[in-house]
C-alpha positions, 0 to 999 in steps of 0.5 A: 338859926339857933339850935340848942344842942342839949347834953343829957347826964350821961355817965362813963359806965352809961356806955355808949351815950357818954362816949358819942356825947363828949366827942360830939360836945367836943368837936362841935366846941372846934367848929363852932366858929365856923358855922353860920348857925348860933348853938346854945346848951342845955343840960341839967344844972349841975351837970359837969360841963356848965363851966366848960361850955361858959367857958367856951363862950355858949349861951347856958339854959338849964333844964330842970327835968328831975323837980317833981312837978316836971316827973309828974307832967313828964308821967301824965304827958306819957300815959294820957296823950291830950294831956299836953293840948288840953292843959298847954303843958310844956316840960321845963327843956321846952318852954326854955328853949322856947324863950329863948328863942330855940327854933332846933334841938340837938340831941348830942346823946339817944336818950329820948324826951317828949318836945314840941320843937323840931330835933335831931337825935342819934341812935348807936343801936337797937339790940334790945328789939333784935336781942330782947331777952338779953338781960340789959333790955329785958330786965324790970321792964327796960325792954318795954321802957325802951319801946315805948320812950323810943317809937314816938321819939325817932318817928317824930325826928327830924333828922336820926343819924346812924353809924351804919348803913345796917342801923339805917336800915334797923331804923326804917323797919322797926319803927317805920321812919322814912328813909330821907330823915335818916342819916348814915355819920360813921360815929367817931372815934375818941381822941384820945385814941388818935393821939396814941403812937403806931407802936404802942400795942392795941390792949385796954388801958385801965387807968381809963374810965369805963365805957369809954371805948363801949358803942355798946347798949346806952340805958335810956333810963 
């Protein structure tokens, strides 16, 4: 199977999404030769990971989701359900993935995308449902944005990765996803943490990029 590994434009300050994506891609680079599957990296053209993915020997596909035409198309597809079917419209991610023979998309981060290919995604938290009035998930329409995007995205996923049994229960309860589609895989500890000696004091390191250990709320948009 040819698997498209989607790398979104997360920044350190985005929190858990940045950490998760970075750690999973590092792990994939280490073990991909042990898999019978073929992997191709999909990302924005200016993504910081492009050179690394090429150096690791991955085929690379550019996603142009921030172009004006793409943004208009995405908006119409979200607000007019028949738009994609009537005009046979696909976003750049799907067009390029299909043209390259990709069978399956693996989203390394939790940010939703509209796509009509089977995909695997990850859920770090659903705190907007449990704590709807926290400022980071309630202001300026953030709650509605998360709810609208996640609802369809999670229900259509071929598989969803969560870190705990509690996370699995929340996905199943809040979005009516069948249990067999939700898989528990404990979230990874950042690689640098393993290199710390047992005698080192466990304290925040001011030289580290912000958000590296933060698996809390991640920006959806």
